[in-house]
Jmol script that loads the backbone (N, CA, C; Angstrom):
load data "model"
ATOM      1  N   MET A   1     -24.935   3.481 -15.231  1.00  0.00           N
ATOM      2  CA  MET A   1     -23.634   4.124 -15.177  1.00  0.00           C
ATOM      3  C   MET A   1     -22.601   3.060 -14.810  1.00  0.00           C
ATOM      4  N   GLN A   2     -21.476   3.108 -15.462  1.00  0.00           N
ATOM      5  CA  GLN A   2     -20.383   2.184 -15.194  1.00  0.00           C
ATOM      6  C   GLN A   2     -19.416   2.816 -14.202  1.00  0.00           C
ATOM      7  N   SER A   3     -18.694   1.969 -13.490  1.00  0.00           N
ATOM      8  CA  SER A   3     -17.688   2.474 -12.570  1.00  0.00           C
ATOM      9  C   SER A   3     -16.376   1.731 -12.795  1.00  0.00           C
ATOM     10  N   TYR A   4     -15.331   2.271 -12.217  1.00  0.00           N
ATOM     11  CA  TYR A   4     -14.003   1.673 -12.366  1.00  0.00           C
ATOM     12  C   TYR A   4     -13.208   1.946 -11.105  1.00  0.00           C
ATOM     13  N   GLN A   5     -12.154   1.161 -10.914  1.00  0.00           N
ATOM     14  CA  GLN A   5     -11.275   1.378  -9.783  1.00  0.00           C
ATOM     15  C   GLN A   5      -9.826   1.392 -10.247  1.00  0.00           C
ATOM     16  N   LEU A   6      -9.078   2.329  -9.699  1.00  0.00           N
ATOM     17  CA  LEU A   6      -7.641   2.416  -9.927  1.00  0.00           C
ATOM     18  C   LEU A   6      -6.957   1.997  -8.635  1.00  0.00           C
ATOM     19  N   PHE A   7      -6.097   0.994  -8.707  1.00  0.00           N
ATOM     20  CA  PHE A   7      -5.324   0.550  -7.557  1.00  0.00           C
ATOM     21  C   PHE A   7      -3.959   1.228  -7.662  1.00  0.00           C
ATOM     22  N   ILE A   8      -3.625   2.008  -6.654  1.00  0.00           N
ATOM     23  CA  ILE A   8      -2.450   2.890  -6.694  1.00  0.00           C
ATOM     24  C   ILE A   8      -1.507   2.529  -5.554  1.00  0.00           C
ATOM     25  N   THR A   9      -0.236   2.424  -5.875  1.00  0.00           N
ATOM     26  CA  THR A   9       0.763   2.181  -4.834  1.00  0.00           C
ATOM     27  C   THR A   9       1.589   3.438  -4.602  1.00  0.00           C
ATOM     28  N   LEU A  10       1.774   3.764  -3.334  1.00  0.00           N
ATOM     29  CA  LEU A  10       2.642   4.861  -2.919  1.00  0.00           C
ATOM     30  C   LEU A  10       3.834   4.234  -2.209  1.00  0.00           C
ATOM     31  N   PRO A  11       5.024   4.312  -2.801  1.00  0.00           N
ATOM     32  CA  PRO A  11       6.190   3.666  -2.198  1.00  0.00           C
ATOM     33  C   PRO A  11       6.724   4.385  -0.963  1.00  0.00           C
ATOM     34  N   LYS A  12       6.268   5.626  -0.756  1.00  0.00           N
ATOM     35  CA  LYS A  12       6.701   6.398   0.415  1.00  0.00           C
ATOM     36  C   LYS A  12       5.563   7.335   0.815  1.00  0.00           C
ATOM     37  N   THR A  13       5.617   7.825   2.035  1.00  0.00           N
ATOM     38  CA  THR A  13       4.637   8.816   2.482  1.00  0.00           C
ATOM     39  C   THR A  13       4.762  10.042   1.584  1.00  0.00           C
ATOM     40  N   THR A  14       3.617  10.540   1.134  1.00  0.00           N
ATOM     41  CA  THR A  14       3.599  11.606   0.141  1.00  0.00           C
ATOM     42  C   THR A  14       2.714  12.754   0.609  1.00  0.00           C
ATOM     43  N   ASP A  15       3.255  13.964   0.559  1.00  0.00           N
ATOM     44  CA  ASP A  15       2.460  15.168   0.819  1.00  0.00           C
ATOM     45  C   ASP A  15       1.982  15.702  -0.518  1.00  0.00           C
ATOM     46  N   VAL A  16       0.682  15.957  -0.606  1.00  0.00           N
ATOM     47  CA  VAL A  16       0.089  16.380  -1.871  1.00  0.00           C
ATOM     48  C   VAL A  16      -0.756  17.625  -1.644  1.00  0.00           C
ATOM     49  N   GLU A  17      -0.492  18.650  -2.430  1.00  0.00           N
ATOM     50  CA  GLU A  17      -1.316  19.861  -2.445  1.00  0.00           C
ATOM     51  C   GLU A  17      -2.441  19.592  -3.436  1.00  0.00           C
ATOM     52  N   ILE A  18      -3.675  19.523  -2.940  1.00  0.00           N
ATOM     53  CA  ILE A  18      -4.814  19.177  -3.785  1.00  0.00           C
ATOM     54  C   ILE A  18      -5.660  20.419  -4.014  1.00  0.00           C
ATOM     55  N   GLY A  19      -5.348  21.106  -5.102  1.00  0.00           N
ATOM     56  CA  GLY A  19      -6.105  22.294  -5.474  1.00  0.00           C
ATOM     57  C   GLY A  19      -6.376  23.214  -4.305  1.00  0.00           C
ATOM     58  N   LYS A  20      -7.616  23.652  -4.187  1.00  0.00           N
ATOM     59  CA  LYS A  20      -8.019  24.574  -3.122  1.00  0.00           C
ATOM     60  C   LYS A  20      -8.239  23.862  -1.787  1.00  0.00           C
ATOM     61  N   LEU A  21      -8.195  22.519  -1.788  1.00  0.00           N
ATOM     62  CA  LEU A  21      -8.425  21.767  -0.554  1.00  0.00           C
ATOM     63  C   LEU A  21      -7.244  21.852   0.404  1.00  0.00           C
ATOM     64  N   GLY A  22      -6.049  22.107  -0.128  1.00  0.00           N
ATOM     65  CA  GLY A  22      -4.874  22.253   0.724  1.00  0.00           C
ATOM     66  C   GLY A  22      -3.968  21.034   0.710  1.00  0.00           C
ATOM     67  N   LEU A  23      -3.095  20.956   1.710  1.00  0.00           N
ATOM     68  CA  LEU A  23      -2.065  19.930   1.802  1.00  0.00           C
ATOM     69  C   LEU A  23      -2.580  18.709   2.557  1.00  0.00           C
ATOM     70  N   PHE A  24      -2.362  17.526   1.971  1.00  0.00           N
ATOM     71  CA  PHE A  24      -2.744  16.265   2.589  1.00  0.00           C
ATOM     72  C   PHE A  24      -1.531  15.347   2.617  1.00  0.00           C
ATOM     73  N   THR A  25      -1.417  14.560   3.682  1.00  0.00           N
ATOM     74  CA  THR A  25      -0.354  13.570   3.790  1.00  0.00           C
ATOM     75  C   THR A  25      -0.959  12.187   3.601  1.00  0.00           C
ATOM     76  N   PHE A  26      -0.413  11.444   2.644  1.00  0.00           N
ATOM     77  CA  PHE A  26      -0.837  10.081   2.361  1.00  0.00           C
ATOM     78  C   PHE A  26       0.287   9.143   2.784  1.00  0.00           C
ATOM     79  N   PRO A  27       0.072   8.316   3.821  1.00  0.00           N
ATOM     80  CA  PRO A  27       1.108   7.354   4.204  1.00  0.00           C
ATOM     81  C   PRO A  27       1.362   6.355   3.068  1.00  0.00           C
ATOM     82  N   LYS A  28       2.597   5.831   3.008  1.00  0.00           N
ATOM     83  CA  LYS A  28       2.902   4.857   1.963  1.00  0.00           C
ATOM     84  C   LYS A  28       1.945   3.684   2.097  1.00  0.00           C
ATOM     85  N   GLY A  29       1.639   3.065   0.955  1.00  0.00           N
ATOM     86  CA  GLY A  29       0.718   1.933   0.959  1.00  0.00           C
ATOM     87  C   GLY A  29      -0.038   1.843  -0.349  1.00  0.00           C
ATOM     88  N   VAL A  30      -1.140   1.116  -0.305  1.00  0.00           N
ATOM     89  CA  VAL A  30      -1.977   0.905  -1.481  1.00  0.00           C
ATOM     90  C   VAL A  30      -3.302   1.628  -1.266  1.00  0.00           C
ATOM     91  N   TYR A  31      -3.737   2.335  -2.298  1.00  0.00           N
ATOM     92  CA  TYR A  31      -4.990   3.087  -2.275  1.00  0.00           C
ATOM     93  C   TYR A  31      -5.852   2.656  -3.445  1.00  0.00           C
ATOM     94  N   VAL A  32      -7.161   2.780  -3.275  1.00  0.00           N
ATOM     95  CA  VAL A  32      -8.099   2.467  -4.351  1.00  0.00           C
ATOM     96  C   VAL A  32      -8.934   3.710  -4.611  1.00  0.00           C
ATOM     97  N   TYR A  33      -8.910   4.165  -5.863  1.00  0.00           N
ATOM     98  CA  TYR A  33      -9.736   5.298  -6.290  1.00  0.00           C
ATOM     99  C   TYR A  33     -10.873   4.724  -7.124  1.00  0.00           C
ATOM    100  N   THR A  34     -12.096   5.067  -6.790  1.00  0.00           N
ATOM    101  CA  THR A  34     -13.257   4.607  -7.538  1.00  0.00           C
ATOM    102  C   THR A  34     -13.882   5.793  -8.251  1.00  0.00           C
ATOM    103  N   GLY A  35     -14.113   5.627  -9.535  1.00  0.00           N
ATOM    104  CA  GLY A  35     -14.743   6.666 -10.338  1.00  0.00           C
ATOM    105  C   GLY A  35     -15.862   6.079 -11.172  1.00  0.00           C
ATOM    106  N   SER A  36     -16.559   6.937 -11.862  1.00  0.00           N
ATOM    107  CA  SER A  36     -17.643   6.474 -12.725  1.00  0.00           C
ATOM    108  C   SER A  36     -17.660   7.289 -14.007  1.00  0.00           C
ATOM    109  N   ALA A  37     -18.326   6.741 -14.984  1.00  0.00           N
ATOM    110  CA  ALA A  37     -18.437   7.425 -16.274  1.00  0.00           C
ATOM    111  C   ALA A  37     -19.750   7.009 -16.930  1.00  0.00           C
ATOM    112  N   ARG A  38     -20.482   7.977 -17.385  1.00  0.00           N
ATOM    113  CA  ARG A  38     -21.715   7.672 -18.120  1.00  0.00           C
ATOM    114  C   ARG A  38     -21.390   7.148 -19.512  1.00  0.00           C
ATOM    115  N   ARG A  39     -20.253   7.600 -20.029  1.00  0.00           N
ATOM    116  CA  ARG A  39     -19.801   7.167 -21.354  1.00  0.00           C
ATOM    117  C   ARG A  39     -18.286   7.346 -21.419  1.00  0.00           C
ATOM    118  N   ASN A  40     -17.680   6.743 -22.388  1.00  0.00           N
ATOM    119  CA  ASN A  40     -16.229   6.882 -22.629  1.00  0.00           C
ATOM    120  C   ASN A  40     -15.373   6.511 -21.417  1.00  0.00           C
ATOM    121  N   MET A  41     -15.738   5.419 -20.731  1.00  0.00           N
ATOM    122  CA  MET A  41     -14.980   5.022 -19.553  1.00  0.00           C
ATOM    123  C   MET A  41     -13.528   4.688 -19.910  1.00  0.00           C
ATOM    124  N   ASP A  42     -13.308   4.019 -21.031  1.00  0.00           N
ATOM    125  CA  ASP A  42     -11.937   3.681 -21.419  1.00  0.00           C
ATOM    126  C   ASP A  42     -11.100   4.935 -21.644  1.00  0.00           C
ATOM    127  N   LYS A  43     -11.706   5.964 -22.202  1.00  0.00           N
ATOM    128  CA  LYS A  43     -10.998   7.235 -22.403  1.00  0.00           C
ATOM    129  C   LYS A  43     -10.641   7.865 -21.054  1.00  0.00           C
ATOM    130  N   ARG A  44     -11.560   7.801 -20.104  1.00  0.00           N
ATOM    131  CA  ARG A  44     -11.307   8.343 -18.761  1.00  0.00           C
ATOM    132  C   ARG A  44     -10.149   7.592 -18.114  1.00  0.00           C
ATOM    133  N   ILE A  45     -10.150   6.271 -18.228  1.00  0.00           N
ATOM    134  CA  ILE A  45      -9.081   5.465 -17.628  1.00  0.00           C
ATOM    135  C   ILE A  45      -7.743   5.774 -18.294  1.00  0.00           C
ATOM    136  N   ARG A  46      -7.732   5.883 -19.616  1.00  0.00           N
ATOM    137  CA  ARG A  46      -6.489   6.237 -20.317  1.00  0.00           C
ATOM    138  C   ARG A  46      -5.962   7.583 -19.834  1.00  0.00           C
ATOM    139  N   ARG A  47      -6.858   8.507 -19.577  1.00  0.00           N
ATOM    140  CA  ARG A  47      -6.451   9.813 -19.072  1.00  0.00           C
ATOM    141  C   ARG A  47      -5.772   9.664 -17.710  1.00  0.00           C
ATOM    142  N   HIS A  48      -6.370   8.865 -16.823  1.00  0.00           N
ATOM    143  CA  HIS A  48      -5.766   8.649 -15.507  1.00  0.00           C
ATOM    144  C   HIS A  48      -4.372   8.029 -15.639  1.00  0.00           C
ATOM    145  N   LEU A  49      -4.199   7.133 -16.593  1.00  0.00           N
ATOM    146  CA  LEU A  49      -2.916   6.451 -16.782  1.00  0.00           C
ATOM    147  C   LEU A  49      -1.857   7.359 -17.403  1.00  0.00           C
ATOM    148  N   SER A  50      -2.289   8.414 -18.066  1.00  0.00           N
ATOM    149  CA  SER A  50      -1.374   9.332 -18.743  1.00  0.00           C
ATOM    150  C   SER A  50      -0.650  10.225 -17.732  1.00  0.00           C
ATOM    151  N   ARG A  51       0.607  10.538 -18.033  1.00  0.00           N
ATOM    152  CA  ARG A  51       1.371  11.468 -17.201  1.00  0.00           C
ATOM    153  C   ARG A  51       1.259  12.902 -17.731  1.00  0.00           C
ATOM    154  N   ASP A  52       0.784  13.051 -18.955  1.00  0.00           N
ATOM    155  CA  ASP A  52       0.703  14.358 -19.608  1.00  0.00           C
ATOM    156  C   ASP A  52      -0.744  14.842 -19.589  1.00  0.00           C
ATOM    157  N   LYS A  53      -1.126  15.539 -18.507  1.00  0.00           N
ATOM    158  CA  LYS A  53      -2.516  15.995 -18.377  1.00  0.00           C
ATOM    159  C   LYS A  53      -2.593  17.168 -17.418  1.00  0.00           C
ATOM    160  N   ASN A  54      -3.654  17.926 -17.557  1.00  0.00           N
ATOM    161  CA  ASN A  54      -3.954  18.965 -16.575  1.00  0.00           C
ATOM    162  C   ASN A  54      -4.528  18.292 -15.335  1.00  0.00           C
ATOM    163  N   LEU A  55      -4.245  18.847 -14.172  1.00  0.00           N
ATOM    164  CA  LEU A  55      -4.774  18.282 -12.935  1.00  0.00           C
ATOM    165  C   LEU A  55      -6.228  18.727 -12.786  1.00  0.00           C
ATOM    166  N   HIS A  56      -7.132  17.757 -12.793  1.00  0.00           N
ATOM    167  CA  HIS A  56      -8.564  18.037 -12.774  1.00  0.00           C
ATOM    168  C   HIS A  56      -9.229  17.337 -11.589  1.00  0.00           C
ATOM    169  N   TRP A  57      -9.169  16.002 -11.561  1.00  0.00           N
ATOM    170  CA  TRP A  57      -9.761  15.235 -10.462  1.00  0.00           C
ATOM    171  C   TRP A  57      -8.766  15.165  -9.319  1.00  0.00           C
ATOM    172  N   HIS A  58      -9.258  14.962  -8.095  1.00  0.00           N
ATOM    173  CA  HIS A  58      -8.370  14.900  -6.930  1.00  0.00           C
ATOM    174  C   HIS A  58      -7.282  13.848  -7.098  1.00  0.00           C
ATOM    175  N   VAL A  59      -7.616  12.718  -7.695  1.00  0.00           N
ATOM    176  CA  VAL A  59      -6.620  11.653  -7.876  1.00  0.00           C
ATOM    177  C   VAL A  59      -5.479  12.105  -8.789  1.00  0.00           C
ATOM    178  N   ASP A  60      -5.734  13.046  -9.675  1.00  0.00           N
ATOM    179  CA  ASP A  60      -4.669  13.557 -10.557  1.00  0.00           C
ATOM    180  C   ASP A  60      -3.515  14.148  -9.745  1.00  0.00           C
ATOM    181  N   TYR A  61      -3.844  14.810  -8.647  1.00  0.00           N
ATOM    182  CA  TYR A  61      -2.811  15.426  -7.813  1.00  0.00           C
ATOM    183  C   TYR A  61      -1.947  14.353  -7.148  1.00  0.00           C
ATOM    184  N   LEU A  62      -2.565  13.272  -6.735  1.00  0.00           N
ATOM    185  CA  LEU A  62      -1.826  12.164  -6.135  1.00  0.00           C
ATOM    186  C   LEU A  62      -0.922  11.503  -7.168  1.00  0.00           C
ATOM    187  N   LEU A  63      -1.422  11.350  -8.384  1.00  0.00           N
ATOM    188  CA  LEU A  63      -0.666  10.679  -9.440  1.00  0.00           C
ATOM    189  C   LEU A  63       0.367  11.588 -10.099  1.00  0.00           C
ATOM    190  N   ALA A  64       0.362  12.866  -9.761  1.00  0.00           N
ATOM    191  CA  ALA A  64       1.352  13.779 -10.336  1.00  0.00           C
ATOM    192  C   ALA A  64       2.768  13.426  -9.869  1.00  0.00           C
ATOM    193  N   ASP A  65       2.886  12.804  -8.695  1.00  0.00           N
ATOM    194  CA  ASP A  65       4.185  12.322  -8.219  1.00  0.00           C
ATOM    195  C   ASP A  65       4.500  11.049  -8.997  1.00  0.00           C
ATOM    196  N   GLU A  66       5.562  11.070  -9.783  1.00  0.00           N
ATOM    197  CA  GLU A  66       5.874   9.955 -10.684  1.00  0.00           C
ATOM    198  C   GLU A  66       6.199   8.659  -9.961  1.00  0.00           C
ATOM    199  N   GLU A  67       6.480   8.717  -8.669  1.00  0.00           N
ATOM    200  CA  GLU A  67       6.732   7.489  -7.915  1.00  0.00           C
ATOM    201  C   GLU A  67       5.422   6.764  -7.592  1.00  0.00           C
ATOM    202  N   ASN A  68       4.319   7.475  -7.567  1.00  0.00           N
ATOM    203  CA  ASN A  68       3.014   6.876  -7.298  1.00  0.00           C
ATOM    204  C   ASN A  68       2.482   6.285  -8.595  1.00  0.00           C
ATOM    205  N   LYS A  69       2.132   5.010  -8.555  1.00  0.00           N
ATOM    206  CA  LYS A  69       1.779   4.293  -9.784  1.00  0.00           C
ATOM    207  C   LYS A  69       0.444   3.576  -9.668  1.00  0.00           C
ATOM    208  N   ILE A  70      -0.274   3.562 -10.778  1.00  0.00           N
ATOM    209  CA  ILE A  70      -1.448   2.711 -10.911  1.00  0.00           C
ATOM    210  C   ILE A  70      -0.933   1.338 -11.319  1.00  0.00           C
ATOM    211  N   PHE A  71      -1.264   0.306 -10.532  1.00  0.00           N
ATOM    212  CA  PHE A  71      -0.781  -1.028 -10.869  1.00  0.00           C
ATOM    213  C   PHE A  71      -1.887  -1.972 -11.307  1.00  0.00           C
ATOM    214  N   LYS A  72      -3.145  -1.534 -11.170  1.00  0.00           N
ATOM    215  CA  LYS A  72      -4.264  -2.374 -11.584  1.00  0.00           C
ATOM    216  C   LYS A  72      -5.473  -1.485 -11.834  1.00  0.00           C
ATOM    217  N   VAL A  73      -6.253  -1.847 -12.836  1.00  0.00           N
ATOM    218  CA  VAL A  73      -7.504  -1.142 -13.156  1.00  0.00           C
ATOM    219  C   VAL A  73      -8.589  -2.195 -13.311  1.00  0.00           C
ATOM    220  N   THR A  74      -9.731  -1.968 -12.670  1.00  0.00           N
ATOM    221  CA  THR A  74     -10.880  -2.850 -12.864  1.00  0.00           C
ATOM    222  C   THR A  74     -12.060  -2.013 -13.332  1.00  0.00           C
ATOM    223  N   LYS A  75     -12.946  -2.657 -14.081  1.00  0.00           N
ATOM    224  CA  LYS A  75     -14.168  -2.000 -14.555  1.00  0.00           C
ATOM    225  C   LYS A  75     -15.361  -2.810 -14.064  1.00  0.00           C
ATOM    226  N   SER A  76     -16.476  -2.127 -13.842  1.00  0.00           N
ATOM    227  CA  SER A  76     -17.652  -2.793 -13.300  1.00  0.00           C
ATOM    228  C   SER A  76     -18.934  -2.141 -13.807  1.00  0.00           C
ATOM    229  N   GLU A  77     -19.985  -2.915 -13.791  1.00  0.00           N
ATOM    230  CA  GLU A  77     -21.324  -2.392 -14.089  1.00  0.00           C
ATOM    231  C   GLU A  77     -22.001  -1.894 -12.807  1.00  0.00           C
ATOM    232  N   LEU A  78     -21.381  -2.124 -11.655  1.00  0.00           N
ATOM    233  CA  LEU A  78     -21.948  -1.692 -10.377  1.00  0.00           C
ATOM    234  C   LEU A  78     -21.790  -0.187 -10.198  1.00  0.00           C
ATOM    235  N   GLU A  79     -22.665   0.389  -9.387  1.00  0.00           N
ATOM    236  CA  GLU A  79     -22.521   1.789  -9.000  1.00  0.00           C
ATOM    237  C   GLU A  79     -21.305   1.913  -8.076  1.00  0.00           C
ATOM    238  N   GLU A  80     -20.744   3.115  -7.989  1.00  0.00           N
ATOM    239  CA  GLU A  80     -19.526   3.341  -7.206  1.00  0.00           C
ATOM    240  C   GLU A  80     -19.634   2.828  -5.766  1.00  0.00           C
ATOM    241  N   CYS A  81     -20.684   3.180  -5.055  1.00  0.00           N
ATOM    242  CA  CYS A  81     -20.819   2.785  -3.649  1.00  0.00           C
ATOM    243  C   CYS A  81     -20.913   1.266  -3.498  1.00  0.00           C
ATOM    244  N   ASP A  82     -21.653   0.622  -4.405  1.00  0.00           N
ATOM    245  CA  ASP A  82     -21.765  -0.833  -4.347  1.00  0.00           C
ATOM    246  C   ASP A  82     -20.415  -1.489  -4.631  1.00  0.00           C
ATOM    247  N   LEU A  83     -19.680  -0.962  -5.598  1.00  0.00           N
ATOM    248  CA  LEU A  83     -18.358  -1.498  -5.914  1.00  0.00           C
ATOM    249  C   LEU A  83     -17.409  -1.313  -4.728  1.00  0.00           C
ATOM    250  N   ASN A  84     -17.441  -0.154  -4.104  1.00  0.00           N
ATOM    251  CA  ASN A  84     -16.578   0.097  -2.955  1.00  0.00           C
ATOM    252  C   ASN A  84     -16.873  -0.861  -1.805  1.00  0.00           C
ATOM    253  N   SER A  85     -18.133  -1.200  -1.620  1.00  0.00           N
ATOM    254  CA  SER A  85     -18.491  -2.087  -0.508  1.00  0.00           C
ATOM    255  C   SER A  85     -17.919  -3.496  -0.704  1.00  0.00           C
ATOM    256  N   LEU A  86     -17.581  -3.849  -1.952  1.00  0.00           N
ATOM    257  CA  LEU A  86     -17.015  -5.167  -2.239  1.00  0.00           C
ATOM    258  C   LEU A  86     -15.492  -5.181  -2.191  1.00  0.00           C
ATOM    259  N   THR A  87     -14.868  -4.012  -2.213  1.00  0.00           N
ATOM    260  CA  THR A  87     -13.416  -3.908  -2.281  1.00  0.00           C
ATOM    261  C   THR A  87     -12.822  -3.945  -0.891  1.00  0.00           C
ATOM    262  N   LYS A  88     -11.910  -4.844  -0.697  1.00  0.00           N
ATOM    263  CA  LYS A  88     -11.241  -4.965   0.616  1.00  0.00           C
ATOM    264  C   LYS A  88      -9.763  -4.811   0.428  1.00  0.00           C
TER     265      LYS A  88
END
end "model"
wireframe off; spacefill off
backbone 0.3
color backbone group
C-alpha cells in the first residue's frame, strides 16, 4: 500500500465542524495529513487539492476553509505509521 502526505498551512486559528465529531479548534500553523491508497493515489491527491468536492474525509472539513492551503504533497512506498515516524 502506498501512502502520501499533505502539508497544510493555516494562516489563522480555525474552528472546524467535522461531521458528527463536532467542533474542533486548530491553532494557526502547519499541519501534516497522512493518507494511504491501495490504488489510484494520484486521483486521491487530486481530489484533496480540488475545492469542488463533497466533504468525506476529516481533512476535507479543514480544507473547506479557502484560506487553508495545501502547499506540498509527498508520496511514499512506506506505510502510514512508518512515514509519520519520519516526518518532523
